[in-house]
N, C-alpha and C positions, 0 to 999 in steps of 0.2 A: 364048468362045463354042465355044471344044472340049471344055470342062469340059461344058456345058450340051447339046451336040450328044451328047456320051457317056450322058449321064442319061437323054434323049430315048430315045436306043436302048435303053437297058434298059429306059424306062417303055413300049417296044415291045415289051419281051419277047425283042429281039437277043441279049442280054446278062444273064448271072446278077446279081444284084443285087449290093453287099458286106454287106449284110445279110437276113435274109428272118426276119421274127415269123408262126410258121404253128400254127394249130388255135387260133386265139384267137377270143374274142367282142367283137368291135368294137362298143364305146359311141360311135355315131356321131351329136355332138352338133351335125351340120347337119342332117340330116335326119331324127334322133328316132328312130331305129332301132338295135337292139342284133343281129348276124347274126354267122356264123362267114366269116371270110376270112384271107388271108395280107396282111401289110403287108410291103412291100419298099421298104428303106433305101438310100440312096446319100450317100455324103457330109455324111453328119446330116440329111439329107431326104427328106422319104417321096417315095418314084419313082410307085408304084402299088399297088392294091388288087387282090388276086385270082390267081389263079394264075400262079405267077412260081417262079423259082429263083434259090437264092441262093449265095454263094461261103462262107456261115456259115449256117446256120439254128440260129433260137432257138423252142426247139416250147413254148410256150405252154400245153398239155394242158388247153386247154378254161376257162384260166383268162378272164378280162374285160378288156382294154386298153383304157384311155380316154384323151385327152391330160392331161397332167400339170395341176394347179391352180395358180389366178391369185389370191393376194391385190389387192383393187382398191383397199386403202389402209392403210397400215401406216406406223410411226414407227419405222425399225428400233433405233433409239436406247433405244427404250423398252424392247427386250431386254436391255438393259443388256449386249449382246453385242456386239463386232466382226462386222462384213458377214462374214469368214470363218467367225466363231464362231456366229454365226445361221444360215449355209447348213446346219453341220453338225445343229444343231437340226431346221431344218423339213423337208431335203430327205427323209431318211428319209420324213417324212409324205406323200410326193407332190406338195409345191411346187416348180413350175417355174419361175415367173414371180412376183416381186413388184412392185407401182406403189407407189414407197414417198416418202414428202416429209419432207425434210431439214430439219424445220420447226426441230426440238430444236437441230442442228447450227447453221443458219444464227442463232437468236435470240444463240447464244453467240459465234460464229466469223465470223457473216455470209457474204460468197459464197465465203471460204476455207473455210469448213465444206461445202460444197455442192460446190467441188471435190476436197476431203478424202473424201466420199462416193462421187462419179465415179470418183476411183482407186484406191480400197479395194475396190471391188465389180467388179474387171475381174478376169477368168482365173476364176472360178466358176462352178461346176455348177447356179448359177441367176441367172437373168437378172433386173438391177435395172433397172427403168424409173423415171425421176426427175421426180416433179410441180415446180415451184421455187415458194417459199413463197413467199406473198404478202403475209404480216402480220408483218414484222419490225419492231418489237415486235406483238406483236397487238391490246394498244392502246395510248394515249396513257398508262393510268392506273397501267404500268409501267417499270421500267428494263431493257432489254435491254442484248445486248453490240453489237449491230451496229443497225443499220436497214438496211433493204433497199427500195429505189424500182422503180418500172418501169422507167426505165430501167436498172437493174442486171438486172434478169429481161430484157429485152430483149437483152443481151451473151451470152444463156445459152441464151434461147428455140431456136436454131437446132441445138443438140447434138442429134444422131440419140437418144440415149440420155433425152431430156427429150421428157414426154407431155405437159407442158401446164402450166399454172398451179395449184398448187393453193391447198387448203380457204382462201375467200375469208371470214374467219374476221370481218371487221369487216363483217356484214350489215346494220349499220344504214348505215353507210355506203356502202355498193353501192345499194340502194333508195332511199336519201336522196341519190343522183345525187353523191357527194363526188367530185371530179376524180381525187384520189389513186386511188380503188379503181377507178374507170371506166377510168383509165391503163394499171392493171395487167391489167386483162379485155381490152382491147385487144391488149396484146400476144400473149395466147391466139388472138385471136379472127385476127391477122392470118398466122397461121401454122397456122389451122384445128386446133389442137390442143385437147384437151381441155382447161375451166374445170371445177373443184373447188367445191363448196359446201361450207359450214358454217354451217345457221342452226338451232339447237335454238329448236322452237318455234314457227317461222314459221306464219302462218297469213294468209288471208284475201289485202287490195288490197298489204299490204306483199310477200308472196310472191309477188304478181303481178309486182312490181316488179324484186324479187328476179333470179325467172326469165327477165325480158325484157331484164335488163341484159346478159343472156347464162352465167349461172351454169347448168353442166347437168348436175350430181349432187350428194346432198348423204346423207354417211353419221351424221345427228346423230338422224334420229327417233327417240324411244322409244314413243311413242302411236302406234296403229293409223291412225287418221284422218287424222293428221299427215301420215303418209306416203303415204298414199293421195290428202292432197291434192295433194304434191309430185310424184305419179307422174301425176294428171291432167296437171299443168302442163308434163309433157313431162322431166321430171327425172330424172335413172338413179337408182336408190333400194341404196346402198350399206347392206347388211343388215349388221348389225354384231354382231360377236362376239369380245368380247376378255377381258382379266384381270376388268376391275372393270366395262366397260362390256358389258353383254349385253341385247340389243334383240332378237333372234332371234326367241326364242317369242312375243312381243307381235305383231310383224310378219308372223310366217307365215300367220295367215290373208288378210293382204292378195293372197295369190297365187293367182293361178289360170293355166288353160293358154293364156292369152290376155297376161297381163303380165308373166309372170317375164321374158321375152327383153329387158325393163327394167330387169333388177334383176343384185346381184353381191353378193357375199360383201367384207368387209370385217372384219381382225381391229383396226384402228387401234393398239392398245396392249396389247401380250401379252409377259406376262413370261417369261425363261427357261427356268424351270421347268414352265410349262404349256406352252409349247410343246413340251416335251421328254414330260411328261408327258399332257395330255390331248389335245394335238394342235394343230392350225393351221387352215388353209383343210380337213383331214379332218374336223375336229370337226364345224366348221358344216355340213361335209354330212350328219355323222351325227344330227346334231341335227334339220337341216331334215325327213331323212328320219324321224326317230323320229315327227316334231308331224306327218307325214303327206303331207309333199310325195314326188312320184314320184321316183325315182333317177334319171331322167333330165333330171328339170328341176332337179335339185340339182347335177347335174354341167354340167350345159348354166349354169349360174349360175355355175359355178364355175370356167367357162375360157371356152368362149366367147363368153358374154358382156361378160364383162371386158375381151379381146382387142379386141371390137370396139368398145367405147365407148371404149378409150384409143388404135385403132388400132393396135394390137402385130400387126404385119406378120406373118403365117406362125407363129400362136402361136396355142394356144387350141382346137386341132381335130387329127383325125389324116385326112389327104388329102394328093393330089400338090402340093407346093411348100411345104409346112408344116415346121416342123421336127421333128424325130422325139423329139419330147418328150411321153414315156408314163409312165403308172402300168399298172400289174396289180395285179390283188385277186382274190377268190375269190368274193365273195358281194355280191351288190349291196346288201340290206337291211342288214346287217351290215356296212358296209363298212369294211375295215380295208387298207390298202396294201402288198400282199406287195414288190415292185419299184418303183425309179424308174430311169428311162432319161432323159439328156441329149443329144439329138441322133446318138442310136441306141446311147450308150453307159450300162451300168449302173453307178450314183454310189449306189445306195442298196439294200439288200438286208435284208427280215427287220427292221429298226430298226438296221441298224448303217450308217455313212456308208462309201461306200467312196472317194471321192474325194483329189484329195490340193490340199491348200490353198498359195496361191500364198504365197510370203513377206510378213510382214507388211508393212506401210502403215506409215510415219515417224508418232510420234504431230505432231497441231497442240501450238500453241502451248499453255503454262500459261494458265488462267483465274480461278484464285483471288483474288482483291485485294478484302480485306475492310477496313473501317474502322468501329468500332464501339464502344462502351463499354456494362459493366453497368447503367449509370443508364438505357442507353434502354430496357429492356426492361419498366424500371418502369409501371405504368399507376397515375396519381393517381385515386382516387374521387373523386365528384360526390355528397354525401350524399342521400338519397332518389330519386336518378335509376335506371334499369334501362336493362341495355344491350344492344345486340342482339348477338347469337352466332350464329355457323357452327353448321347441324344437319346432320349428313351423313344421305346418302338412299343407303341398302344398295344395291350395287349398280349404282349410277349416278353420273356425277361433275357432276349438278346438284346445289344445295344448298337448303335452308330457312332463310328467316330467322325467328332467334326472339326474344323478347326475356324476360331474366331479372334476377332480381334479384342484384346482385353480391356476392360474400365480401368483405368487408373486413376487413385486416389492418394496425390503425393508422391509414395515410392510402390504404394502398394497395390497389389491388383484386387479387387471389391465384385461384389457379386452386381451384374447389369440387369437391375428389374423390367427395364424397358425392353429389354431382348431376352427375357427370361435365362437366364443363365445364373445360375445361383450359387454359391459353395456349396460343398460337399466335405462332411470331413470323418473321418476312421479315427476313433482313438482303440487301442488296445486294451483289453480289460481282465485278462486272464491272469497274467505274469507280472503285472508292473511295470512293463519295458519303458514305459517311456514312448512306444513306438506310434504317428502319429499320420496319417495321409490325408492331404489336402488336395482337393480337385475341381471340379466346376460342371455342372451338370444343366440339361436343358430339357425341359418338359412338365417341370411343378409350375408354373406360372403362378408361383407365392408373390405376393405385394408386398406382404407383410412378415415380419416370425420366423418361427424356424419348428422342423418335424424331429423328431428323435428316435432312436428304436434302440434295444440291444440284439434284436433278431436282425441279424444280417449276415445271411448266407454267405459261404458256411461255415465259416469261424467265430461267427458270432460277436464282431467286437461292436463297437458303439458307433452309430452312425446317424450321422446329423446332415439335413439340407437347411439352408437359411439365408435370411436375405441380410445378414450382418453378423458381425462374430461376437455382439451382447447378447444376442438370443440363442445361436450359437450354445455360446458358456453355457447360457443357462438351461437349455434344454440339458447337455452334459451333465452338471451338475443334480438337475432333477433325475435323469435317471437312476446315478450313483446313490441316492436318495432313498428312492424306490427300492435299491437293490434288483434292479434289473425292471423294464416295462419300456411304455411308449408313454410318449408327449409333445402335447402342441404347446409353442409359448408367443406370446405377442407383446411384445414392449415389457421384456423382464418378468412378463409372470404366465404361470404353468395354466391354460386355461382348458385343459382336458389332459388325462392321463390316465393309463389302465399298468397296474404294478403287476410283474410278472418275474416274481418271485421264484419261482422253478426254474432254477436255472438260467436265470434271463429269458426263458422263454415262455413259458408257459404261467398263466393265471391259477391259483389256489381258488376263485371263486367261483359259483357257480353259474352254469350256462349263462341262464336270464342275465345278471349282470355285468359278466364278459359280454354278451351281445351291447346292451346297453353302454357301456364305457367306450367301446369300439364305433357305436355311430356315433357318440359324443363326439369323438374324437374326429373321424373321418368329416363331420359336420364343420369342426372348428376348421381343419385344411381347408374347406371349401368357401369358410367365410376368409381364411386367410386366399382365395383366389384360385388354390389348386382346382385340377377338371379332372383329376384321375379317378377312374374308378374305385380302386383299391388301392388309394395314396402310401400306405405305409408297407404293406407288401413289395409293391413297386419300389421304393426305398430298399425294403430288404434286400432284394436280389442287384443290388449296385456294387456290390462288394463280392458277388459271384464269380469267383476268379477263372474258373475253366469255362465258362460260356460267352461267346463273344461278343461284341466286340472289345468295347472298352470299360474296364471295370476299375474303381479303388480301392484299395484294403490299407491295414495299418503301414504295410510297406511303401504306400506308393502307389502310383501310376500304373496299372495290367494292361498291357497288349493281349490280351485273353486269346485271339485267333494263333499267335505265337506262343503265348506263355510264357512270358518277361516282362519285364520290368520298361517302362518307357517313360521320356521326359514330359514333363508341364508345355515346357512350350517349343516351339516348332522353330 
């Protein structure tokens, strides 16, 4: 009470504030105005706006000052960085808060993965709020490392850093009223916390049922009318702009002065190099302005809208009682963050991270438990039959199903390099089940070698694409030796690698080294003939069984539009 009494006296102007930010142009996302004022800060909180005195004064010299940026949906594991190194990547870009779904950690490590995230995100100049993973495993058509039930979610929902229930990926289960899915929604409803959706392409009456069940948001809209329909039903639209899922330009025409309050930005999955070089939420702000969105609306979408949707108390605006989380920049239309403040402390300036990170959190247990044989990779030909092939859709995580005439050598189907039909292999890595899925994919354009990864959404088994079985096997072996990672192989030799010993998903190396190794991996992929902008991230989504249209898991080829197994041959 004494501390509050002192703050009230400062707010009344009876005592100087601890900090005074003066001569700034406040971007007030609450009133939609920009005006010159001073901002008084005490004990990390905004005390008042206006004519104040401060024991320490920071002269902004006419620069703009706005609330720091908030990402509404992100999988921190997708950056392949620990939480501390992720902070180093995004805080200089003005990010002050992220709402994360540790879905990948949970699929590998279960509740222990969520606990690891809670522990490793403490004491950083970046607030992490966690949405509890709702689909572990994502579907019954893949083998994950754990299973999380509604009862499990109930054990953690009351944590003050838990913002709600993460994306309901089993959307057919939701609109069909599956008890398991409705029980997970009930956990969120019981606390009044957010319930996130995940419904790519869902329209019409089934979408009505999905919204009726209690799902309050969606980040999977790729087409304008799909997003419009969801917005009309009261769903909060998360405008996604990640490394491979670039939906912002398609969805910007949806926005008008009446509906932007119901939208937020999300990056979902973004690689370390893209976070540093392209930006984080600040990139979405820039792109929105470039596509014609008023700067004020873009900054509201990037801050207060997200805070309100997820009920993040005292975040997302600059006003009395809010945390003093600020960004400073010089140009509204050419938006570039110059300074980032966390609770009144300068934590980044001119692209440099200034905060000190805490000691590293101990690594969780090892997760590489493989059992396979070379013969498991072979595909016996069926004369006269065509086969289903996964076709990559550039810059999207959806795929197309196509049919091709297989290339046959002896009695086996092999990769057809001339037609860009390459072999795709998924090996279960959590329980040594011996499950191996084999299919074919078009879109990588490899002329030689193989690319492999233990990042393979959502179960994160080993996934390898290659031109020949020998290099595919060498890639699997190398990933096992690394205890998780990503590799490029050519003629039996590993030519590039990044170890990911944290659950097979994340590196324990510094940001700069991770970026360098990722650049080397991408360069080697290009040397092998690949033309994809993000080859390893593209590879990681080819096992994502809930996303249409055709995917491959350790259990075989999946028709994701019907959520059922399908045959390779037609």
